[in-house]
FITIVO-199475 format. One record per residue (C-alpha): y negated, z, x; residue in three letters; residue number from 1; chain. Coordinates in Angstrom, 1 decimal. Example, Ala and Ser with C-alpha at 12.3 -4.5 7.8 and 13.67 -1.06 7.14 Angstrom:
% FITIVO-199475
<atom py="4.5" pz="7.8" px="12.3" code="ala" pos="1" unit="A"/>
<atom py="1.1" pz="7.1" px="13.7" code="ser" pos="2" unit="A"/>
% end
This chain:
% FITIVO-199475
<atom py="5.4" pz="-28.6" px="9.5" code="unk" pos="1" unit="A"/>
<atom py="5.9" pz="-27.2" px="12.9" code="unk" pos="2" unit="A"/>
<atom py="1.7" pz="-26.5" px="13.1" code="unk" pos="3" unit="A"/>
<atom py="2.5" pz="-24.4" px="10.2" code="unk" pos="4" unit="A"/>
<atom py="6.0" pz="-22.4" px="11.6" code="unk" pos="5" unit="A"/>
<atom py="4.1" pz="-21.9" px="15.0" code="unk" pos="6" unit="A"/>
<atom py="1.2" pz="-20.3" px="13.1" code="unk" pos="7" unit="A"/>
<atom py="3.5" pz="-18.1" px="11.2" code="unk" pos="8" unit="A"/>
<atom py="5.3" pz="-16.7" px="14.1" code="unk" pos="9" unit="A"/>
<atom py="2.1" pz="-16.3" px="15.7" code="unk" pos="10" unit="A"/>
<atom py="0.8" pz="-14.4" px="13.0" code="unk" pos="11" unit="A"/>
<atom py="4.5" pz="-12.5" px="13.2" code="unk" pos="12" unit="A"/>
<atom py="4.1" pz="-11.5" px="16.7" code="unk" pos="13" unit="A"/>
<atom py="0.3" pz="-10.3" px="16.4" code="unk" pos="14" unit="A"/>
<atom py="1.8" pz="-8.0" px="13.6" code="unk" pos="15" unit="A"/>
<atom py="4.6" pz="-6.5" px="15.9" code="unk" pos="16" unit="A"/>
<atom py="2.4" pz="-5.6" px="18.5" code="unk" pos="17" unit="A"/>
<atom py="0.2" pz="-4.5" px="15.6" code="unk" pos="18" unit="A"/>
<atom py="3.4" pz="-1.9" px="14.8" code="unk" pos="19" unit="A"/>
<atom py="4.6" pz="-1.3" px="17.8" code="unk" pos="20" unit="A"/>
<atom py="1.5" pz="0.1" px="18.9" code="unk" pos="21" unit="A"/>
<atom py="0.6" pz="2.3" px="16.0" code="unk" pos="22" unit="A"/>
<atom py="4.3" pz="3.4" px="16.6" code="unk" pos="23" unit="A"/>
<atom py="3.3" pz="4.3" px="20.4" code="unk" pos="24" unit="A"/>
<atom py="0.2" pz="5.7" px="19.6" code="unk" pos="25" unit="A"/>
<atom py="1.8" pz="8.2" px="17.6" code="unk" pos="26" unit="A"/>
<atom py="4.4" pz="10.1" px="20.8" code="unk" pos="27" unit="A"/>
<atom py="1.8" pz="9.0" px="23.8" code="unk" pos="28" unit="A"/>
<atom py="-1.5" pz="10.0" px="25.1" code="unk" pos="29" unit="A"/>
<atom py="-4.3" pz="8.9" px="22.7" code="unk" pos="30" unit="A"/>
<atom py="-6.4" pz="7.9" px="25.3" code="unk" pos="31" unit="A"/>
<atom py="-4.5" pz="4.5" px="26.4" code="unk" pos="32" unit="A"/>
<atom py="-5.6" pz="3.3" px="22.9" code="unk" pos="33" unit="A"/>
<atom py="-9.1" pz="4.1" px="22.9" code="unk" pos="34" unit="A"/>
<atom py="-11.4" pz="2.1" px="20.2" code="unk" pos="35" unit="A"/>
<atom py="-8.4" pz="1.4" px="18.3" code="unk" pos="36" unit="A"/>
<atom py="-10.1" pz="1.8" px="15.1" code="unk" pos="37" unit="A"/>
<atom py="-10.4" pz="-1.5" px="13.8" code="unk" pos="38" unit="A"/>
<atom py="-6.5" pz="-1.6" px="14.1" code="unk" pos="39" unit="A"/>
<atom py="-5.4" pz="-0.3" px="10.2" code="unk" pos="40" unit="A"/>
<atom py="-7.1" pz="-2.8" px="8.0" code="unk" pos="41" unit="A"/>
<atom py="-6.4" pz="-5.5" px="10.7" code="unk" pos="42" unit="A"/>
<atom py="-2.9" pz="-4.5" px="10.4" code="unk" pos="43" unit="A"/>
<atom py="-2.4" pz="-4.3" px="6.5" code="unk" pos="44" unit="A"/>
<atom py="-4.7" pz="-7.6" px="6.4" code="unk" pos="45" unit="A"/>
<atom py="-2.1" pz="-9.2" px="8.5" code="unk" pos="46" unit="A"/>
<atom py="0.9" pz="-7.9" px="6.7" code="unk" pos="47" unit="A"/>
<atom py="-0.5" pz="-9.2" px="3.3" code="unk" pos="48" unit="A"/>
<atom py="-1.1" pz="-12.6" px="4.8" code="unk" pos="49" unit="A"/>
<atom py="2.9" pz="-12.4" px="6.1" code="unk" pos="50" unit="A"/>
<atom py="3.7" pz="-12.0" px="2.6" code="unk" pos="51" unit="A"/>
<atom py="2.0" pz="-14.7" px="1.1" code="unk" pos="52" unit="A"/>
<atom py="2.2" pz="-17.3" px="4.2" code="unk" pos="53" unit="A"/>
<atom py="5.7" pz="-18.9" px="3.3" code="unk" pos="54" unit="A"/>
<atom py="5.2" pz="-19.1" px="-0.5" code="unk" pos="55" unit="A"/>
<atom py="4.1" pz="-21.9" px="-2.8" code="unk" pos="56" unit="A"/>
<atom py="0.5" pz="-22.3" px="-3.6" code="unk" pos="57" unit="A"/>
<atom py="0.9" pz="-21.0" px="-7.3" code="unk" pos="58" unit="A"/>
<atom py="2.5" pz="-17.6" px="-5.9" code="unk" pos="59" unit="A"/>
<atom py="-0.3" pz="-17.0" px="-3.2" code="unk" pos="60" unit="A"/>
<atom py="-2.9" pz="-17.6" px="-6.7" code="unk" pos="61" unit="A"/>
<atom py="-0.8" pz="-14.9" px="-8.2" code="unk" pos="62" unit="A"/>
<atom py="-1.0" pz="-12.7" px="-5.5" code="unk" pos="63" unit="A"/>
<atom py="-4.4" pz="-12.7" px="-4.9" code="unk" pos="64" unit="A"/>
<atom py="-5.3" pz="-12.6" px="-8.4" code="unk" pos="65" unit="A"/>
<atom py="-2.7" pz="-9.3" px="-8.2" code="unk" pos="66" unit="A"/>
<atom py="-4.8" pz="-8.1" px="-4.8" code="unk" pos="67" unit="A"/>
<atom py="-7.9" pz="-8.8" px="-7.4" code="unk" pos="68" unit="A"/>
<atom py="-6.7" pz="-6.4" px="-10.1" code="unk" pos="69" unit="A"/>
<atom py="-5.6" pz="-3.5" px="-7.8" code="unk" pos="70" unit="A"/>
<atom py="-8.9" pz="-3.8" px="-6.3" code="unk" pos="71" unit="A"/>
<atom py="-11.0" pz="-4.2" px="-9.4" code="unk" pos="72" unit="A"/>
<atom py="-9.7" pz="-0.7" px="-10.6" code="unk" pos="73" unit="A"/>
<atom py="-10.1" pz="0.7" px="-7.7" code="unk" pos="74" unit="A"/>
<atom py="-13.9" pz="0.0" px="-7.7" code="unk" pos="75" unit="A"/>
<atom py="-13.5" pz="1.5" px="-11.0" code="unk" pos="76" unit="A"/>
<atom py="-11.5" pz="4.4" px="-10.0" code="unk" pos="77" unit="A"/>
<atom py="-14.5" pz="5.2" px="-7.6" code="unk" pos="78" unit="A"/>
<atom py="-17.1" pz="4.9" px="-10.2" code="unk" pos="79" unit="A"/>
<atom py="-15.3" pz="6.7" px="-13.2" code="unk" pos="80" unit="A"/>
<atom py="-12.6" pz="8.5" px="-12.2" code="unk" pos="81" unit="A"/>
<atom py="-10.2" pz="6.2" px="-14.0" code="unk" pos="82" unit="A"/>
<atom py="-7.3" pz="6.0" px="-13.7" code="unk" pos="83" unit="A"/>
<atom py="-6.6" pz="7.6" px="-10.5" code="unk" pos="84" unit="A"/>
<atom py="-8.5" pz="10.7" px="-10.5" code="unk" pos="85" unit="A"/>
<atom py="-12.1" pz="11.5" px="-8.4" code="unk" pos="86" unit="A"/>
<atom py="-11.5" pz="10.1" px="-4.9" code="unk" pos="87" unit="A"/>
<atom py="-14.0" pz="8.6" px="-2.6" code="unk" pos="88" unit="A"/>
<atom py="-13.2" pz="6.0" px="0.4" code="unk" pos="89" unit="A"/>
<atom py="-13.9" pz="7.3" px="4.2" code="unk" pos="90" unit="A"/>
<atom py="-15.1" pz="4.5" px="6.7" code="unk" pos="91" unit="A"/>
<atom py="-11.5" pz="4.2" px="8.0" code="unk" pos="92" unit="A"/>
<atom py="-10.6" pz="0.9" px="6.3" code="unk" pos="93" unit="A"/>
<atom py="-13.3" pz="-1.0" px="7.0" code="unk" pos="94" unit="A"/>
<atom py="-16.2" pz="-2.7" px="4.9" code="unk" pos="95" unit="A"/>
<atom py="-16.4" pz="-1.8" px="1.4" code="unk" pos="96" unit="A"/>
<atom py="-17.6" pz="-3.7" px="-1.6" code="unk" pos="97" unit="A"/>
<atom py="-18.6" pz="-1.4" px="-4.3" code="unk" pos="98" unit="A"/>
<atom py="-17.7" pz="1.5" px="-1.9" code="unk" pos="99" unit="A"/>
<atom py="-13.9" pz="0.3" px="-1.6" code="unk" pos="100" unit="A"/>
<atom py="-12.4" pz="-1.5" px="1.2" code="unk" pos="101" unit="A"/>
<atom py="-12.3" pz="-4.9" px="1.1" code="unk" pos="102" unit="A"/>
<atom py="-8.6" pz="-4.5" px="2.5" code="unk" pos="103" unit="A"/>
<atom py="-7.4" pz="-3.0" px="-0.7" code="unk" pos="104" unit="A"/>
<atom py="-7.0" pz="-6.7" px="-1.6" code="unk" pos="105" unit="A"/>
<atom py="-4.4" pz="-6.7" px="0.9" code="unk" pos="106" unit="A"/>
<atom py="-2.8" pz="-3.2" px="0.3" code="unk" pos="107" unit="A"/>
<atom py="-2.2" pz="-4.3" px="-3.4" code="unk" pos="108" unit="A"/>
<atom py="-0.9" pz="-7.8" px="-2.5" code="unk" pos="109" unit="A"/>
<atom py="1.6" pz="-5.9" px="-0.2" code="unk" pos="110" unit="A"/>
<atom py="3.0" pz="-3.6" px="-2.9" code="unk" pos="111" unit="A"/>
<atom py="3.2" pz="-6.4" px="-5.3" code="unk" pos="112" unit="A"/>
<atom py="5.3" pz="-8.5" px="-2.3" code="unk" pos="113" unit="A"/>
<atom py="7.5" pz="-5.4" px="-2.0" code="unk" pos="114" unit="A"/>
<atom py="8.3" pz="-5.5" px="-5.9" code="unk" pos="115" unit="A"/>
<atom py="8.8" pz="-9.0" px="-6.6" code="unk" pos="116" unit="A"/>
<atom py="11.5" pz="-9.5" px="-3.2" code="unk" pos="117" unit="A"/>
<atom py="13.2" pz="-6.5" px="-4.8" code="unk" pos="118" unit="A"/>
<atom py="13.3" pz="-7.8" px="-8.0" code="unk" pos="119" unit="A"/>
<atom py="14.3" pz="-11.3" px="-7.2" code="unk" pos="120" unit="A"/>
<atom py="17.7" pz="-9.9" px="-5.8" code="unk" pos="121" unit="A"/>
<atom py="18.3" pz="-8.2" px="-8.8" code="unk" pos="122" unit="A"/>
<atom py="19.7" pz="-9.4" px="-12.2" code="unk" pos="123" unit="A"/>
<atom py="17.4" pz="-7.8" px="-14.9" code="unk" pos="124" unit="A"/>
<atom py="16.2" pz="-8.9" px="-17.8" code="unk" pos="125" unit="A"/>
<atom py="13.0" pz="-10.5" px="-18.0" code="unk" pos="126" unit="A"/>
<atom py="11.8" pz="-7.9" px="-20.9" code="unk" pos="127" unit="A"/>
<atom py="12.3" pz="-5.4" px="-18.5" code="unk" pos="128" unit="A"/>
<atom py="10.6" pz="-7.0" px="-15.7" code="unk" pos="129" unit="A"/>
<atom py="7.1" pz="-5.1" px="-15.8" code="unk" pos="130" unit="A"/>
<atom py="8.7" pz="-1.6" px="-15.8" code="unk" pos="131" unit="A"/>
<atom py="10.8" pz="-2.3" px="-12.7" code="unk" pos="132" unit="A"/>
<atom py="7.9" pz="-4.0" px="-11.3" code="unk" pos="133" unit="A"/>
<atom py="5.6" pz="-1.1" px="-12.0" code="unk" pos="134" unit="A"/>
<atom py="8.2" pz="2.1" px="-11.1" code="unk" pos="135" unit="A"/>
<atom py="8.9" pz="0.0" px="-7.5" code="unk" pos="136" unit="A"/>
<atom py="5.3" pz="-0.1" px="-7.1" code="unk" pos="137" unit="A"/>
<atom py="4.6" pz="3.7" px="-8.0" code="unk" pos="138" unit="A"/>
<atom py="7.7" pz="4.8" px="-5.8" code="unk" pos="139" unit="A"/>
<atom py="5.6" pz="2.8" px="-2.9" code="unk" pos="140" unit="A"/>
<atom py="2.7" pz="5.0" px="-3.1" code="unk" pos="141" unit="A"/>
<atom py="4.7" pz="8.5" px="-3.4" code="unk" pos="142" unit="A"/>
<atom py="5.0" pz="7.3" px="0.0" code="unk" pos="143" unit="A"/>
<atom py="1.8" pz="6.0" px="1.4" code="unk" pos="144" unit="A"/>
<atom py="-0.9" pz="8.5" px="-0.5" code="unk" pos="145" unit="A"/>
<atom py="0.0" pz="11.7" px="0.7" code="unk" pos="146" unit="A"/>
<atom py="-0.4" pz="10.2" px="4.0" code="unk" pos="147" unit="A"/>
<atom py="-3.0" pz="8.1" px="3.8" code="unk" pos="148" unit="A"/>
<atom py="-5.8" pz="10.9" px="1.8" code="unk" pos="149" unit="A"/>
<atom py="-4.0" pz="13.7" px="3.9" code="unk" pos="150" unit="A"/>
<atom py="-3.8" pz="13.0" px="8.1" code="unk" pos="151" unit="A"/>
<atom py="-5.2" pz="9.7" px="7.9" code="unk" pos="152" unit="A"/>
<atom py="-7.7" pz="10.6" px="5.7" code="unk" pos="153" unit="A"/>
<atom py="-8.6" pz="7.1" px="4.4" code="unk" pos="154" unit="A"/>
<atom py="-10.7" pz="8.6" px="1.3" code="unk" pos="155" unit="A"/>
<atom py="-10.5" pz="12.1" px="0.1" code="unk" pos="156" unit="A"/>
<atom py="-10.1" pz="13.5" px="-3.4" code="unk" pos="157" unit="A"/>
<atom py="-13.0" pz="14.9" px="-5.6" code="unk" pos="158" unit="A"/>
<atom py="-10.4" pz="17.8" px="-6.6" code="unk" pos="159" unit="A"/>
<atom py="-9.4" pz="20.7" px="-5.1" code="unk" pos="160" unit="A"/>
<atom py="-5.8" pz="20.5" px="-3.4" code="unk" pos="161" unit="A"/>
<atom py="-3.0" pz="20.0" px="-6.2" code="unk" pos="162" unit="A"/>
<atom py="-0.3" pz="17.9" px="-7.5" code="unk" pos="163" unit="A"/>
<atom py="1.7" pz="16.2" px="-4.9" code="unk" pos="164" unit="A"/>
<atom py="0.8" pz="16.7" px="-1.7" code="unk" pos="165" unit="A"/>
<atom py="-2.8" pz="17.1" px="-2.9" code="unk" pos="166" unit="A"/>
<atom py="-2.7" pz="13.8" px="-4.8" code="unk" pos="167" unit="A"/>
<atom py="-3.3" pz="14.4" px="-8.6" code="unk" pos="168" unit="A"/>
<atom py="-0.4" pz="13.3" px="-10.8" code="unk" pos="169" unit="A"/>
<atom py="-3.1" pz="11.5" px="-13.0" code="unk" pos="170" unit="A"/>
<atom py="-3.0" pz="9.1" px="-9.6" code="unk" pos="171" unit="A"/>
<atom py="1.0" pz="7.7" px="-10.1" code="unk" pos="172" unit="A"/>
<atom py="-0.1" pz="7.0" px="-13.8" code="unk" pos="173" unit="A"/>
<atom py="-2.9" pz="5.5" px="-12.8" code="unk" pos="174" unit="A"/>
<atom py="-0.5" pz="3.2" px="-10.2" code="unk" pos="175" unit="A"/>
<atom py="1.7" pz="2.4" px="-12.7" code="unk" pos="176" unit="A"/>
<atom py="-0.7" pz="1.2" px="-15.2" code="unk" pos="177" unit="A"/>
<atom py="-2.3" pz="-1.1" px="-13.1" code="unk" pos="178" unit="A"/>
<atom py="1.0" pz="-2.1" px="-12.0" code="unk" pos="179" unit="A"/>
<atom py="2.1" pz="-3.2" px="-15.8" code="unk" pos="180" unit="A"/>
<atom py="-1.2" pz="-5.7" px="-16.0" code="unk" pos="181" unit="A"/>
<atom py="-0.4" pz="-7.1" px="-12.9" code="unk" pos="182" unit="A"/>
<atom py="3.5" pz="-8.0" px="-13.7" code="unk" pos="183" unit="A"/>
<atom py="2.4" pz="-9.7" px="-16.9" code="unk" pos="184" unit="A"/>
<atom py="1.2" pz="-12.2" px="-14.7" code="unk" pos="185" unit="A"/>
<atom py="3.2" pz="-15.3" px="-14.9" code="unk" pos="186" unit="A"/>
<atom py="5.6" pz="-14.7" px="-11.6" code="unk" pos="187" unit="A"/>
<atom py="8.1" pz="-17.5" px="-12.2" code="unk" pos="188" unit="A"/>
<atom py="8.1" pz="-18.5" px="-8.7" code="unk" pos="189" unit="A"/>
<atom py="9.0" pz="-16.5" px="-5.6" code="unk" pos="190" unit="A"/>
<atom py="10.5" pz="-17.6" px="-2.2" code="unk" pos="191" unit="A"/>
<atom py="12.5" pz="-15.1" px="-0.1" code="unk" pos="192" unit="A"/>
<atom py="11.6" pz="-15.6" px="3.4" code="unk" pos="193" unit="A"/>
<atom py="12.0" pz="-13.4" px="6.7" code="unk" pos="194" unit="A"/>
<atom py="8.1" pz="-12.8" px="6.6" code="unk" pos="195" unit="A"/>
<atom py="8.0" pz="-10.7" px="3.7" code="unk" pos="196" unit="A"/>
<atom py="11.5" pz="-9.0" px="4.4" code="unk" pos="197" unit="A"/>
<atom py="10.2" pz="-7.7" px="7.9" code="unk" pos="198" unit="A"/>
<atom py="7.1" pz="-6.2" px="6.2" code="unk" pos="199" unit="A"/>
<atom py="8.8" pz="-4.5" px="3.8" code="unk" pos="200" unit="A"/>
<atom py="11.3" pz="-3.1" px="6.5" code="unk" pos="201" unit="A"/>
<atom py="8.7" pz="-2.4" px="8.9" code="unk" pos="202" unit="A"/>
<atom py="5.7" pz="-1.6" px="7.2" code="unk" pos="203" unit="A"/>
<atom py="7.2" pz="1.4" px="5.3" code="unk" pos="204" unit="A"/>
<atom py="9.1" pz="2.3" px="8.9" code="unk" pos="205" unit="A"/>
<atom py="5.5" pz="2.8" px="10.3" code="unk" pos="206" unit="A"/>
<atom py="4.6" pz="4.9" px="7.3" code="unk" pos="207" unit="A"/>
<atom py="7.8" pz="6.9" px="6.8" code="unk" pos="208" unit="A"/>
<atom py="7.6" pz="7.9" px="11.0" code="unk" pos="209" unit="A"/>
<atom py="3.9" pz="8.8" px="10.8" code="unk" pos="210" unit="A"/>
<atom py="4.9" pz="11.5" px="7.7" code="unk" pos="211" unit="A"/>
<atom py="7.5" pz="12.8" px="9.8" code="unk" pos="212" unit="A"/>
<atom py="5.0" pz="13.0" px="12.8" code="unk" pos="213" unit="A"/>
<atom py="2.5" pz="14.9" px="10.1" code="unk" pos="214" unit="A"/>
<atom py="5.2" pz="17.1" px="9.0" code="unk" pos="215" unit="A"/>
<atom py="4.8" pz="15.3" px="5.4" code="unk" pos="216" unit="A"/>
<atom py="9.0" pz="15.4" px="5.2" code="unk" pos="217" unit="A"/>
<atom py="9.8" pz="14.7" px="1.5" code="unk" pos="218" unit="A"/>
<atom py="7.2" pz="11.6" px="1.3" code="unk" pos="219" unit="A"/>
<atom py="9.2" pz="10.3" px="4.4" code="unk" pos="220" unit="A"/>
<atom py="12.5" pz="11.4" px="3.1" code="unk" pos="221" unit="A"/>
<atom py="11.8" pz="8.9" px="-0.4" code="unk" pos="222" unit="A"/>
<atom py="10.5" pz="6.0" px="2.2" code="unk" pos="223" unit="A"/>
<atom py="13.6" pz="6.5" px="4.1" code="unk" pos="224" unit="A"/>
<atom py="15.4" pz="6.2" px="0.1" code="unk" pos="225" unit="A"/>
<atom py="13.4" pz="3.3" px="-0.4" code="unk" pos="226" unit="A"/>
<atom py="13.5" pz="0.9" px="2.8" code="unk" pos="227" unit="A"/>
<atom py="18.2" pz="1.6" px="2.7" code="unk" pos="228" unit="A"/>
<atom py="18.0" pz="0.7" px="-0.9" code="unk" pos="229" unit="A"/>
<atom py="15.9" pz="-2.4" px="-0.5" code="unk" pos="230" unit="A"/>
<atom py="18.1" pz="-3.1" px="2.8" code="unk" pos="231" unit="A"/>
<atom py="21.4" pz="-2.8" px="0.2" code="unk" pos="232" unit="A"/>
<atom py="20.5" pz="-4.5" px="-2.5" code="unk" pos="233" unit="A"/>
<atom py="19.0" pz="-7.6" px="-0.4" code="unk" pos="234" unit="A"/>
<atom py="22.0" pz="-7.8" px="2.0" code="unk" pos="235" unit="A"/>
<atom py="24.6" pz="-7.1" px="-0.9" code="unk" pos="236" unit="A"/>
<atom py="23.0" pz="-10.0" px="-2.7" code="unk" pos="237" unit="A"/>
<atom py="24.8" pz="-13.0" px="-3.2" code="unk" pos="238" unit="A"/>
<atom py="21.5" pz="-14.6" px="-3.0" code="unk" pos="239" unit="A"/>
<atom py="20.7" pz="-13.4" px="0.5" code="unk" pos="240" unit="A"/>
<atom py="21.5" pz="-16.8" px="2.8" code="unk" pos="241" unit="A"/>
<atom py="20.2" pz="-15.6" px="6.7" code="unk" pos="242" unit="A"/>
<atom py="20.1" pz="-19.5" px="6.7" code="unk" pos="243" unit="A"/>
<atom py="17.9" pz="-20.2" px="3.9" code="unk" pos="244" unit="A"/>
<atom py="15.3" pz="-17.6" px="5.7" code="unk" pos="245" unit="A"/>
<atom py="12.3" pz="-19.8" px="6.7" code="unk" pos="246" unit="A"/>
% end
């Protein structure tokens, strides 16, 4: 038990170092941060590990399935342009399988974790769960897609600029559709923990900061609203008890 906690805290510290470095590099001399091309995929991988690390084995397995569903949809998307629209990944996110970066498995785990954690504090009927889950993940995408396919150039759209900051509206339909598939997994257990809580606040904060630095003001503002709603709902919930966060 102590060993697991030490490992968890160590991973969290590493995540915080990457987070601070990613923020600072945008305001300091970039020459101070040479040879850091490896950090984006490692940052995403570390965040995904923190989202899953304190969950039950069943939940970890489901998160992995969610990541694989999202990853499979990306492969289909690159090959057929459905359901996201035509696009191609650059080499900035590391190793690829079928022209899709492997770290995308982690990205889908992260957005699924955000939705699950937020919904766990909401008193909603089971019948509405898929719609709420898919709406949350799609809203999250409004923050990250303009940034990642724009200034960061993690992928490039085949169509001419248009849609939402260059992102075709079809992409958000695709996110909603794929998220619906993920939402119907048998999500019966979710453990509230400080690790996904930290990731769900700091990772969007990183995207928000980077959006404003790159003058993507509206996506950044949407991100601020998302984080504030997340914090407000969680900290006002009767289920939230700091002493219960492991």
